[in-house]
DOTI-233301 format. One line per field, with one value per residue (C-alpha): residue number from 1; x, y, z. Coordinates in steps of 0.001 Angstrom, whole numbers, always signed. Example, Ala and Ser with C-alpha at 12.3 -4.5 7.8 and 13.67 -1.06 7.14 Angstrom:
2
migu <- 1, 2
c1 <- +12300, +13670
c2 <- -4500, -1060
c3 <- +7800, +7140
***
This chain:
396
migu <- 1, 2, 3, 4, 5, 6, 7, 8, 9, 10, 11, 12, 13, 14, 15, 16, 17, 18, 19, 20, 21, 22, 23, 24, 25, 26, 27, 28, 29, 30, 31, 32, 33, 34, 35, 36, 37, 38, 39, 40, 41, 42, 43, 44, 45, 46, 47, 48, 49, 50, 51, 52, 53, 54, 55, 56, 57, 58, 59, 60, 61, 62, 63, 64, 65, 66, 67, 68, 69, 70, 71, 72, 73, 74, 75, 76, 77, 78, 79, 80, 81, 82, 83, 84, 85, 86, 87, 88, 89, 90, 91, 92, 93, 94, 95, 96, 97, 98, 99, 100, 101, 102, 103, 104, 105, 106, 107, 108, 109, 110, 111, 112, 113, 114, 115, 116, 117, 118, 119, 120, 121, 122, 123, 124, 125, 126, 127, 128, 129, 130, 131, 132, 133, 134, 135, 136, 137, 138, 139, 140, 141, 142, 143, 144, 145, 146, 147, 148, 149, 150, 151, 152, 153, 154, 155, 156, 157, 158, 159, 160, 161, 162, 163, 164, 165, 166, 167, 168, 169, 170, 171, 172, 173, 174, 175, 176, 177, 178, 179, 180, 181, 182, 183, 184, 185, 186, 187, 188, 189, 190, 191, 192, 193, 194, 195, 196, 197, 198, 199, 200, 201, 202, 203, 204, 205, 206, 207, 208, 209, 210, 211, 212, 213, 214, 215, 216, 217, 218, 219, 220, 221, 222, 223, 224, 225, 226, 227, 228, 229, 230, 231, 232, 233, 234, 235, 236, 237, 238, 239, 240, 241, 242, 243, 244, 245, 246, 247, 248, 249, 250, 251, 252, 253, 254, 255, 256, 257, 258, 259, 260, 261, 262, 263, 264, 265, 266, 267, 268, 269, 270, 271, 272, 273, 274, 275, 276, 277, 278, 279, 280, 281, 282, 283, 284, 285, 286, 287, 288, 289, 290, 291, 292, 293, 294, 295, 296, 297, 298, 299, 300, 301, 302, 303, 304, 305, 306, 307, 308, 309, 310, 311, 312, 313, 314, 315, 316, 317, 318, 319, 320, 321, 322, 323, 324, 325, 326, 327, 328, 329, 330, 331, 332, 333, 334, 335, 336, 337, 338, 339, 340, 341, 342, 343, 344, 345, 346, 347, 348, 349, 350, 351, 352, 353, 354, 355, 356, 357, 358, 359, 360, 361, 362, 363, 364, 365, 366, 367, 368, 369, 370, 371, 372, 373, 374, 375, 376, 377, 378, 379, 380, 381, 382, 383, 384, 385, 386, 387, 388, 389, 390, 391, 392, 393, 394, 395, 396
c1 <- +120699, +119701, +118879, +118406, +115187, +113900, +114332, +112285, +109433, +109883, +109217, +106310, +104413, +105178, +103239, +100288, +100083, +99768, +97332, +95155, +94985, +95945, +93477, +93252, +94201, +97832, +99052, +102558, +102941, +102687, +104330, +105962, +108026, +108798, +110340, +112201, +113750, +114727, +116663, +118438, +118774, +121006, +122675, +123825, +123990, +126827, +128584, +129369, +130052, +127926, +128104, +124532, +123534, +123781, +122553, +119407, +118753, +118909, +116404, +113746, +113923, +113285, +110113, +108686, +109624, +106179, +103388, +102058, +100707, +98146, +95918, +96624, +99326, +100014, +102820, +103362, +106490, +105805, +103241, +105966, +108022, +105646, +104431, +108524, +108911, +105522, +106632, +110485, +109779, +107770, +110798, +112980, +115365, +116960, +115591, +118776, +118276, +114593, +115878, +118153, +115578, +113231, +115490, +116082, +112309, +112195, +115004, +112840, +110569, +110698, +112788, +115627, +117802, +119739, +122321, +125193, +125496, +122502, +120395, +122108, +121009, +117785, +116864, +118576, +117635, +113463, +114339, +116903, +113997, +114625, +118174, +116869, +115787, +112159, +111764, +109384, +107273, +107295, +106423, +103576, +102177, +102726, +100583, +97587, +97894, +97867, +94713, +93186, +94019, +93102, +89721, +90674, +92716, +95988, +97475, +100355, +102143, +101428, +102435, +105748, +106197, +106058, +108340, +110985, +110945, +111320, +114374, +116253, +115988, +116965, +120318, +122021, +123697, +126063, +128935, +128036, +124814, +126042, +128616, +126369, +122675, +123303, +123879, +120514, +118727, +120244, +118994, +115383, +115349, +116499, +113376, +110775, +112204, +112004, +108900, +107480, +108917, +107923, +103965, +104518, +105077, +102545, +99806, +101478, +101524, +97292, +96777, +97937, +95102, +95336, +93012, +92449, +89999, +87021, +88930, +92132, +90169, +88825, +91709, +93563, +90860, +90385, +94774, +94358, +95254, +92500, +93739, +90465, +88915, +91924, +91541, +88070, +88810, +91296, +89332, +86129, +88581, +90228, +86667, +85088, +88070, +88015, +83926, +84881, +87209, +84914, +82306, +84676, +85652, +81963, +81190, +84309, +83059, +79599, +81811, +83554, +80791, +78575, +81407, +81945, +77773, +77830, +80682, +79087, +75655, +77283, +79685, +77678, +73878, +73435, +74303, +71976, +68498, +68027, +67354, +66044, +63539, +62142, +65016, +64542, +63149, +64770, +68122, +67360, +65959, +69383, +71315, +69426, +70089, +73700, +74064, +71599, +73611, +77100, +75882, +74782, +78066, +80422, +78600, +79088, +83305, +82796, +84965, +83717, +86454, +85860, +87458, +90322, +90962, +90420, +90327, +92292, +89038, +87680, +90564, +89831, +86050, +86940, +84914, +87214, +88841, +92452, +92506, +90837, +92948, +89543, +89875, +93570, +94858, +95398, +96881, +100400, +102768, +102618, +99266, +98650, +101061, +100023, +96358, +97467, +99541, +96625, +94486, +96893, +97110, +93145, +92211, +88376, +88897, +91659, +88585, +85659, +88385, +88223, +84312, +83659, +86009, +84426, +81078, +81994, +83510, +80134, +78239, +80175, +79729, +76271, +76510, +78359, +76306, +72925, +74340, +75697, +72650, +70209, +73119, +73137, +68629, +68142, +71460, +69423, +65727, +67040, +69077, +65877, +63652, +66165, +66652, +62446, +62688, +64859, +62511, +60020, +61059, +62303, +59721, +57708
c2 <- -160987, -157691, -158570, -155471, -154950, -158278, -157298, -154380, -156361, -158678, -155945, -154613, -158081, -158510, -155404, -155342, -159273, -158250, -155031, -156762, -160454, -160305, -160950, -158469, -161074, -161253, -158713, -160455, -161726, -159029, -156568, -154913, -157949, -159349, -155369, -156578, -159839, -158258, -155157, -157663, -159806, -156677, -156298, -160020, -159994, -156840, -158173, -161500, -159547, -161453, -161819, -160198, -164122, -164477, -161360, -161629, -165420, -164405, -161044, -162925, -165699, -162802, -161424, -164362, -166469, -165390, -165252, -167864, -166978, -164662, -168137, -170299, -170422, -174510, -174766, -171482, -171854, -174518, -172157, -169431, -171272, -172015, -168452, -167366, -170335, -169109, -165499, -165738, -168534, -165231, -163098, -165515, -166168, -170001, -173097, -173362, -169917, -170321, -173705, -172059, -169379, -172103, -173593, -170621, -170457, -173685, -173818, -171094, -174313, -174564, -176287, -174451, -176028, -174721, -175712, -173201, -169417, -168461, -170196, -169592, -165865, -166030, -167885, -165639, -162612, -164172, -164937, -161632, -160398, -162592, -161057, -157983, -154688, -154825, -158454, -158103, -155999, -158619, -160987, -159784, -158871, -162576, -163973, -161445, -162998, -166390, -165385, -164129, -167176, -169962, -167435, -167908, -165920, -167625, -167426, -165262, -167805, -170565, -168234, -167476, -171091, -171468, -168845, -169865, -173499, -171574, -169764, -172775, -174902, -172044, -170733, -168738, -170164, -167141, -166076, -162378, -162770, -165425, -162642, -159632, -161188, -164260, -161981, -159837, -163252, -164762, -161896, -161501, -165513, -164841, -161969, -164446, -166536, -164317, -163234, -166752, -167719, -164072, -165340, -168516, -167007, -164745, -167051, -168962, -166217, -165391, -169382, -168698, -168230, -164660, -163496, -159610, -157603, -155699, -152131, -153680, -155262, -151921, -149930, -152312, -151900, -148232, -148153, -150648, -149080, -149264, -148993, -149559, -146663, -144403, -145383, -144661, -141250, -140586, -142296, -139851, -137094, -137168, -137925, -134314, -132281, -133744, -132794, -129210, -129359, -130171, -127497, -124810, -125848, -125652, -122603, -121174, -122264, -120360, -117550, -117263, -117957, -115084, -113243, -113462, -113035, -109634, -108505, -109147, -107264, -104504, -103670, -104449, -104811, -101969, -99411, -100510, -101157, -97603, -98656, -102439, -101212, -104677, -105962, -104625, -107169, -109848, -108389, -107431, -111225, -111922, -109445, -110556, -114568, -113649, -111662, -113439, -117049, -115211, -114462, -117214, -119083, -116569, -117077, -121434, -120688, -117650, -118838, -118281, -118234, -118666, -116130, -118501, -118710, -121373, -120849, -123638, -124397, -125303, -128342, -129800, -129796, -130840, -127895, -127111, -129207, -127897, -129988, -127262, -124128, -121934, -122124, -122008, -119543, -116597, -118296, -118784, -121670, -122773, -122616, -124614, -127204, -127671, -128053, -130926, -132830, -132957, -134199, -136486, -138186, -138516, -141156, -139819, -136662, -137166, -138883, -136388, -133941, -136033, -136362, -133116, -132344, -134880, -133167, -129619, -130475, -132359, -129118, -126883, -129560, -129438, -125682, -125309, -128153, -126698, -122853, -124261, -126283, -122903, -121193, -123731, -123696, -120256, -120245, -123343, -121829, -118275, -118987, -120698, -117939, -115238, -117210, -117310, -114025, -113055, -115017, -113935, -109881, -110424, -112045, -108953
c3 <- -179019, -177665, -173415, -171900, -174380, -173978, -170323, -170834, -172387, -169495, -166838, -168963, -168918, -165650, -164570, -167116, -165739, -162052, -162764, -164666, -162782, -159183, -156813, -153836, -151206, -152255, -150424, -149679, -153473, -155799, -158295, -154892, -153678, -157268, -157680, -153961, -155860, -159071, -156826, -155126, -157784, -159385, -156562, -156396, -160043, -160106, -157394, -159185, -162481, -164466, -168324, -170304, -170727, -167245, -165526, -168213, -166961, -163342, -164094, -166146, -163249, -160711, -162580, -163324, -160474, -158223, -160988, -160685, -157372, -159562, -160113, -157675, -154828, -155019, -157324, -157944, -159034, -162327, -163293, -163514, -165609, -167635, -168516, -168550, -171074, -173177, -173191, -174173, -176829, -178581, -178143, -179869, -177019, -177657, -175665, -173522, -172207, -171282, -169368, -167111, -166342, -165736, -163298, -161425, -160765, -160132, -157507, -155558, -154165, -150934, -149232, -151826, -153797, -156299, -158308, -159567, -159161, -160956, -159092, -155881, -156524, -157248, -154128, -152002, -153756, -152898, -149462, -148915, -146450, -143788, -143021, -143671, -141380, -142647, -141846, -139486, -141306, -144310, -142265, -140906, -144273, -145314, -142722, -143792, -147152, -145843, -143387, -146911, -148857, -146102, -145352, -141309, -138472, -137733, -133895, -133876, -131849, -134574, -137034, -135160, -134473, -138235, -139325, -136577, -138092, -141674, -140781, -138889, -141953, -143889, -145208, -147816, -150769, -151622, -150293, -150676, -148443, -146242, -145172, -145214, -144248, -141498, -138571, -138919, -139722, -136557, -134489, -136460, -135147, -132222, -131638, -132602, -130063, -127245, -128598, -128321, -124408, -123760, -124240, -123307, -119850, -119918, -120736, -117583, -115089, -116641, -116013, -111840, -109550, -108710, -105004, -105793, -103775, -106418, -105974, -107412, -110139, -111151, -111069, -112842, -116185, -115653, -116242, -118984, -122326, -124766, -128523, -129438, -127662, -128714, -133015, -132781, -131439, -133797, -136705, -135398, -135493, -138732, -140482, -138790, -139973, -143391, -143808, -142319, -145006, -147563, -146625, -146853, -150352, -151101, -149285, -151491, -154311, -153779, -152957, -155905, -158351, -157010, -156835, -160907, -160829, -159380, -160857, -164127, -163141, -161843, -164459, -167244, -166463, -164786, -167484, -169723, -167514, -168524, -172287, -171150, -168447, -168600, -167117, -164224, -161887, -163777, -162429, -159044, -158880, -159274, -157758, -154382, -154591, -155221, -151757, -149886, -151147, -150579, -147287, -146021, -147470, -145341, -142183, -143085, -142912, -140931, -137555, -133558, -130935, -127536, -124261, -124953, -120615, -118132, -114345, -112068, -110832, -114156, -114452, -110957, -112069, -115127, -117049, -119783, -122653, -123221, -126585, -128042, -128769, -128519, -124138, -123921, -126537, -123665, -121164, -120549, -120966, -117394, -116443, -119616, -119002, -115082, -116763, -119756, -116842, -114717, -118103, -118730, -115298, -115273, -117426, -117228, -117930, -120886, -122381, -121369, -122780, -126260, -126244, -125894, -128744, -131321, -130126, -130448, -134039, -134817, -133547, -135802, -138603, -138559, -138253, -141474, -143964, -142366, -143800, -146951, -147568, -147714, -149648, -152394, -152117, -152660, -155382, -156974, -156949, -157528, -160734, -162112, -161269, -162778, -166050, -165701, -164964, -167620, -170566, -169582, -169630, -173418, -174503, -173730
***
């Protein structure tokens, strides 16, 4: 039996199943997770030098082990084993091999209870991430998926406590994973416990009565990092930049199109006007339309650069925006460094500069799109008028 060929068919089948049937809520138990498990199953199978048949059993089980999640997360191991049996039977795989694959899949059910090396390899590959560097990211993604499936948010500490219980009850089964992953798993577990303890201490501290003056409360509030505001500034600035790029692309299209039309007019039509005087007016209309369109398109992309200088008084009065190159490109590095340091120390000045920067981007965008709209209108109506004029001239 050609096991490698059947494995290729298994891989294709799983990829198609995830692509066509996967729920968007499953951000963890998806094709990426399955490929991650298969990758480590190959790693363990090579280490233990499995023969072709055992290698096939381990890899096939790894591909099918979470396919049942597509339909429903409860009892997914049973559904995955049933789908594996149905597919592999069609491929002519003997029943004893199919039973071994089903056993490997069912062994991944928590708490894991693998029997024999093959089941141990699949189980350790499934939870390989508990002892890896990407444990934190995968744990966060798993929490997000659980929230999606339950339709509600899960408190971080509650999730951490549940993960701690899982990791304390879990142990790797193969000598390979015990030697390679146990130490990192212990570190990941200790980091989770430390985080829970820290959050508990913070909560107890917050519960203590505090006496603070109004000035201290105001100062504490003003120094508190506001990630939501900073995210808003970042997203808004990025959106403005994308809109600016789109406007420049639109202007480039208009300039290129009208340049081609002008080239045709100047190289062909103008030479034939003496023999066809009735085409003079349509040609002039088309010529004027192209020139006006190009002028407005060029104006929309023509940069306006400020003087590029600021004074110490501007910094003191918070009148200059050092986040825009046009306000400092002619200044020396020491002056600019001093100004930036001053701005970073003053929260009001920093946020004020960000607001000015976004506002200035909006003003420039408004001018660009206004000029582009004029250019597109001139081109659209002008082309229609030119075509009509040519038709009339030819008819006469």
